[in-house]
N, CA, C and O atoms as a GROMACS GRO file, in nm:
protein
  268
    1MET      N    1   7.787   7.051  22.365
    1MET     CA    2   7.797   6.970  22.277
    1MET      C    3   7.783   6.984  22.143
    1MET      O    4   7.686   7.046  22.100
    2VAL      N    5   7.876   6.931  22.061
    2VAL     CA    6   7.862   6.953  21.906
    2VAL      C    7   7.860   6.839  21.813
    2VAL      O    8   7.958   6.768  21.793
    3VAL      N    9   7.734   6.824  21.752
    3VAL     CA   10   7.701   6.700  21.664
    3VAL      C   11   7.638   6.753  21.551
    3VAL      O   12   7.559   6.847  21.547
    4ILE      N   13   7.682   6.683  21.459
    4ILE     CA   14   7.703   6.698  21.338
    4ILE      C   15   7.627   6.599  21.254
    4ILE      O   16   7.659   6.483  21.226
    5PRO      N   17   7.531   6.662  21.224
    5PRO     CA   18   7.385   6.602  21.190
    5PRO      C   19   7.395   6.556  20.996
    5PRO      O   20   7.418   6.628  20.899
    6HIS      N   21   7.371   6.435  21.004
    6HIS     CA   22   7.351   6.410  20.823
    6HIS      C   23   7.505   6.471  20.735
    6HIS      O   24   7.500   6.525  20.624
    7PRO      N   25   7.596   6.453  20.792
    7PRO     CA   26   7.720   6.419  20.692
    7PRO      C   27   7.660   6.333  20.566
    7PRO      O   28   7.598   6.227  20.549
    8PHE      N   29   7.721   6.452  20.478
    8PHE     CA   30   7.734   6.353  20.348
    8PHE      C   31   7.620   6.365  20.271
    8PHE      O   32   7.639   6.307  20.164
    9LYS      N   33   7.500   6.418  20.278
    9LYS     CA   34   7.362   6.435  20.241
    9LYS      C   35   7.354   6.520  20.186
    9LYS      O   36   7.364   6.635  20.228
   10PHE      N   37   7.328   6.473  20.042
   10PHE     CA   38   7.318   6.598  19.900
   10PHE      C   39   7.273   6.664  19.980
   10PHE      O   40   7.197   6.626  20.068
   11GLU      N   41   7.320   6.796  19.959
   11GLU     CA   42   7.288   6.910  19.938
   11GLU      C   43   7.302   6.991  20.087
   11GLU      O   44   7.361   7.099  20.098
   12THR      N   45   7.246   6.927  20.185
   12THR     CA   46   7.253   6.982  20.301
   12THR      C   47   7.320   6.912  20.419
   12THR      O   48   7.279   6.921  20.535
   13GLY      N   49   7.417   6.847  20.384
   13GLY     CA   50   7.508   6.757  20.451
   13GLY      C   51   7.644   6.835  20.439
   13GLY      O   52   7.679   6.895  20.338
   14PHE      N   53   7.739   6.822  20.595
   14PHE     CA   54   7.814   6.894  20.630
   14PHE      C   55   7.940   6.793  20.492
   14PHE      O   56   7.933   6.672  20.468
   15SER      N   57   8.006   6.861  20.448
   15SER     CA   58   8.168   6.773  20.375
   15SER      C   59   8.230   6.705  20.473
   15SER      O   60   8.216   6.720  20.595
   16GLU      N   61   8.310   6.617  20.406
   16GLU     CA   62   8.440   6.533  20.488
   16GLU      C   63   8.533   6.674  20.511
   16GLU      O   64   8.560   6.697  20.629
   17ASP      N   65   8.594   6.787  20.391
   17ASP     CA   66   8.648   6.861  20.437
   17ASP      C   67   8.599   6.914  20.583
   17ASP      O   68   8.674   6.908  20.680
   18SER      N   69   8.489   6.958  20.590
   18SER     CA   70   8.468   7.055  20.687
   18SER      C   71   8.504   6.981  20.855
   18SER      O   72   8.593   7.008  20.937
   19ILE      N   73   8.397   6.885  20.856
   19ILE     CA   74   8.432   6.770  20.934
   19ILE      C   75   8.576   6.765  20.980
   19ILE      O   76   8.618   6.810  21.086
   20ARG      N   77   8.673   6.683  20.850
   20ARG     CA   78   8.834   6.724  20.916
   20ARG      C   79   8.852   6.867  20.992
   20ARG      O   80   8.874   6.885  21.112
   21LYS      N   81   8.838   6.950  20.904
   21LYS     CA   82   8.890   7.068  20.916
   21LYS      C   83   8.889   7.139  21.102
   21LYS      O   84   8.980   7.195  21.162
   22TYR      N   85   8.700   7.095  21.167
   22TYR     CA   86   8.682   7.107  21.265
   22TYR      C   87   8.666   7.003  21.368
   22TYR      O   88   8.596   7.020  21.468
   23ALA      N   89   8.730   6.899  21.341
   23ALA     CA   90   8.767   6.760  21.407
   23ALA      C   91   8.750   6.824  21.588
   23ALA      O   92   8.686   6.787  21.686
   24SER      N   93   8.790   6.871  21.576
   24SER     CA   94   8.906   6.918  21.726
   24SER      C   95   8.760   6.941  21.802
   24SER      O   96   8.726   6.884  21.906
   25ASP      N   97   8.682   7.034  21.729
   25ASP     CA   98   8.567   7.078  21.832
   25ASP      C   99   8.420   7.026  21.812
   25ASP      O  100   8.322   7.095  21.838
   26ILE      N  101   8.414   6.886  21.758
   26ILE     CA  102   8.315   6.772  21.697
   26ILE      C  103   8.340   6.683  21.822
   26ILE      O  104   8.450   6.644  21.862
   27ASP      N  105   8.199   6.652  21.884
   27ASP     CA  106   8.140   6.600  21.985
   27ASP      C  107   8.126   6.410  21.895
   27ASP      O  108   8.179   6.299  21.901
   28ALA      N  109   8.051   6.462  21.845
   28ALA     CA  110   7.937   6.293  21.807
   28ALA      C  111   7.921   6.373  21.621
   28ALA      O  112   7.935   6.481  21.563
   29ILE      N  113   7.877   6.209  21.588
   29ILE     CA  114   7.892   6.246  21.425
   29ILE      C  115   7.739   6.165  21.424
   29ILE      O  116   7.706   6.092  21.518
   30GLU      N  117   7.661   6.188  21.317
   30GLU     CA  118   7.502   6.125  21.330
   30GLU      C  119   7.587   6.003  21.199
   30GLU      O  120   7.647   6.041  21.099
   31VAL      N  121   7.571   5.890  21.232
   31VAL     CA  122   7.649   5.764  21.106
   31VAL      C  123   7.519   5.701  21.062
   31VAL      O  124   7.534   5.599  20.995
   32TYR      N  125   7.351   5.753  21.091
   32TYR     CA  126   7.273   5.685  21.016
   32TYR      C  127   7.108   5.788  20.993
   32TYR      O  128   7.011   5.810  21.065
   33ASN      N  129   7.144   5.822  20.873
   33ASN     CA  130   7.006   5.905  20.907
   33ASN      C  131   6.922   5.835  20.768
   33ASN      O  132   6.978   5.829  20.658
   34PRO      N  133   6.738   5.769  20.800
   34PRO     CA  134   6.683   5.742  20.696
   34PRO      C  135   6.668   5.777  20.582
   34PRO      O  136   6.626   5.699  20.496
   35TYR      N  137   6.711   5.950  20.548
   35TYR     CA  138   6.715   6.014  20.434
   35TYR      C  139   6.815   5.998  20.377
   35TYR      O  140   6.805   6.006  20.255
   36ASN      N  141   6.944   5.970  20.430
   36ASN     CA  142   7.038   5.980  20.339
   36ASN      C  143   7.062   5.828  20.249
   36ASN      O  144   7.005   5.719  20.254
   37ILE      N  145   7.167   5.877  20.175
   37ILE     CA  146   7.201   5.731  20.089
   37ILE      C  147   7.299   5.655  20.168
   37ILE      O  148   7.389   5.703  20.237
   38ILE      N  149   7.271   5.530  20.150
   38ILE     CA  150   7.358   5.401  20.189
   38ILE      C  151   7.528   5.473  20.226
   38ILE      O  152   7.574   5.480  20.339
   39TYR      N  153   7.608   5.528  20.082
   39TYR     CA  154   7.716   5.526  20.106
   39TYR      C  155   7.748   5.622  20.211
   39TYR      O  156   7.844   5.614  20.287
   40GLY      N  157   7.624   5.748  20.206
   40GLY     CA  158   7.699   5.863  20.317
   40GLY      C  159   7.650   5.839  20.451
   40GLY      O  160   7.700   5.902  20.544
   41ASN      N  161   7.528   5.725  20.480
   41ASN     CA  162   7.533   5.697  20.616
   41ASN      C  163   7.690   5.574  20.645
   41ASN      O  164   7.736   5.544  20.755
   42ARG      N  165   7.719   5.548  20.569
   42ARG     CA  166   7.869   5.416  20.621
   42ARG      C  167   7.997   5.529  20.589
   42ARG      O  168   8.091   5.543  20.667
   43GLU      N  169   7.985   5.604  20.466
   43GLU     CA  170   8.112   5.705  20.490
   43GLU      C  171   8.096   5.809  20.640
   43GLU      O  172   8.190   5.873  20.687
   44ALA      N  173   7.986   5.807  20.684
   44ALA     CA  174   7.971   5.911  20.822
   44ALA      C  175   8.016   5.822  20.936
   44ALA      O  176   8.089   5.860  21.028
   45TYR      N  177   7.970   5.706  20.923
   45TYR     CA  178   8.055   5.572  21.018
   45TYR      C  179   8.182   5.586  21.026
   45TYR      O  180   8.243   5.612  21.130
   46ASN      N  181   8.250   5.562  20.873
   46ASN     CA  182   8.379   5.549  20.890
   46ASN      C  183   8.460   5.650  20.906
   46ASN      O  184   8.571   5.623  20.861
   47LEU      N  185   8.454   5.724  20.937
   47LEU     CA  186   8.530   5.897  20.957
   47LEU      C  187   8.469   5.906  21.097
   47LEU      O  188   8.556   5.869  21.176
   48ALA      N  189   8.358   5.939  21.163
   48ALA     CA  190   8.354   5.862  21.299
   48ALA      C  191   8.430   5.794  21.372
   48ALA      O  192   8.468   5.840  21.480
   49LYS      N  193   8.477   5.638  21.318
   49LYS     CA  194   8.556   5.551  21.387
   49LYS      C  195   8.640   5.624  21.375
   49LYS      O  196   8.653   5.686  21.481
   50GLU      N  197   8.747   5.671  21.261
   50GLU     CA  198   8.853   5.695  21.226
   50GLU      C  199   8.906   5.830  21.304
   50GLU      O  200   9.026   5.843  21.328
   51LEU      N  201   8.806   5.931  21.342
   51LEU     CA  202   8.807   6.065  21.413
   51LEU      C  203   8.786   6.047  21.558
   51LEU      O  204   8.775   6.141  21.637
   52ASN      N  205   8.782   5.935  21.587
   52ASN     CA  206   8.682   5.894  21.767
   52ASN      C  207   8.668   5.964  21.826
   52ASN      O  208   8.747   6.020  21.902
   53LYS      N  209   8.506   5.994  21.797
   53LYS     CA  210   8.408   6.068  21.784
   53LYS      C  211   8.269   5.949  21.797
   53LYS      O  212   8.232   5.841  21.751
   54CYS      N  213   8.224   6.060  21.896
   54CYS     CA  214   8.072   5.907  21.930
   54CYS      C  215   7.999   5.906  21.800
   54CYS      O  216   8.030   5.974  21.702
   55ILE      N  217   7.918   5.837  21.807
   55ILE     CA  218   7.835   5.807  21.695
   55ILE      C  219   7.704   5.806  21.744
   55ILE      O  220   7.685   5.762  21.858
   56ILE      N  221   7.613   5.847  21.678
   56ILE     CA  222   7.469   5.838  21.649
   56ILE      C  223   7.373   5.840  21.604
   56ILE      O  224   7.360   5.961  21.581
   57THR      N  225   7.280   5.790  21.568
   57THR     CA  226   7.143   5.843  21.494
   57THR      C  227   7.062   5.877  21.546
   57THR      O  228   7.022   5.857  21.660
   58GLY      N  229   7.000   5.981  21.405
   58GLY     CA  230   6.853   6.017  21.418
   58GLY      C  231   6.757   5.994  21.301
   58GLY      O  232   6.786   5.962  21.185
   59SER      N  233   6.649   6.015  21.351
   59SER     CA  234   6.528   5.979  21.276
   59SER      C  235   6.461   6.135  21.146
   59SER      O  236   6.375   6.150  21.059
   60ASP      N  237   6.555   6.204  21.203
   60ASP     CA  238   6.532   6.324  21.102
   60ASP      C  239   6.359   6.422  21.061
   60ASP      O  240   6.307   6.507  20.989
   61ALA      N  241   6.331   6.292  21.215
   61ALA     CA  242   6.200   6.396  21.203
   61ALA      C  243   6.168   6.550  21.279
   61ALA      O  244   6.197   6.590  21.392
   62HIS      N  245   6.096   6.615  21.162
   62HIS     CA  246   6.065   6.770  21.131
   62HIS      C  247   5.971   6.796  21.196
   62HIS      O  248   5.980   6.896  21.268
   63ASN      N  249   5.850   6.721  21.198
   63ASN     CA  250   5.716   6.722  21.250
   63ASN      C  251   5.698   6.622  21.263
   63ASN      O  252   5.774   6.535  21.220
   64LEU      N  253   5.576   6.594  21.336
   64LEU     CA  254   5.483   6.462  21.395
   64LEU      C  255   5.448   6.390  21.305
   64LEU      O  256   5.444   6.270  21.336
   65LYS      N  257   5.403   6.432  21.141
   65LYS     CA  258   5.419   6.327  21.092
   65LYS      C  259   5.525   6.215  21.052
   65LYS      O  260   5.508   6.100  21.013
   66SER      N  261   5.625   6.280  21.074
   66SER     CA  262   5.728   6.212  21.017
   66SER      C  263   5.803   6.099  21.110
   66SER      O  264   5.887   6.012  21.087
   67ILE      N  265   5.726   6.145  21.236
   67ILE     CA  266   5.743   5.995  21.324
   67ILE      C  267   5.679   5.855  21.318
   67ILE      O  268   5.714   5.768  21.397
   0.00000   0.00000   0.00000
């Protein structure tokens, strides 16, 4: 399963062009990440719906203190 984490997130996210380029290989797109800007989350949701991809959300917790 291929999941795109936090697209549109400044500096570390996947670009729309990259997602579209590899769309046939992508299973799901993260559409909500608390560390992403609202615009990025909204755009990720719209793109996932347009490409008919599963939508997921994540905490972006990389350690116990972040939970």
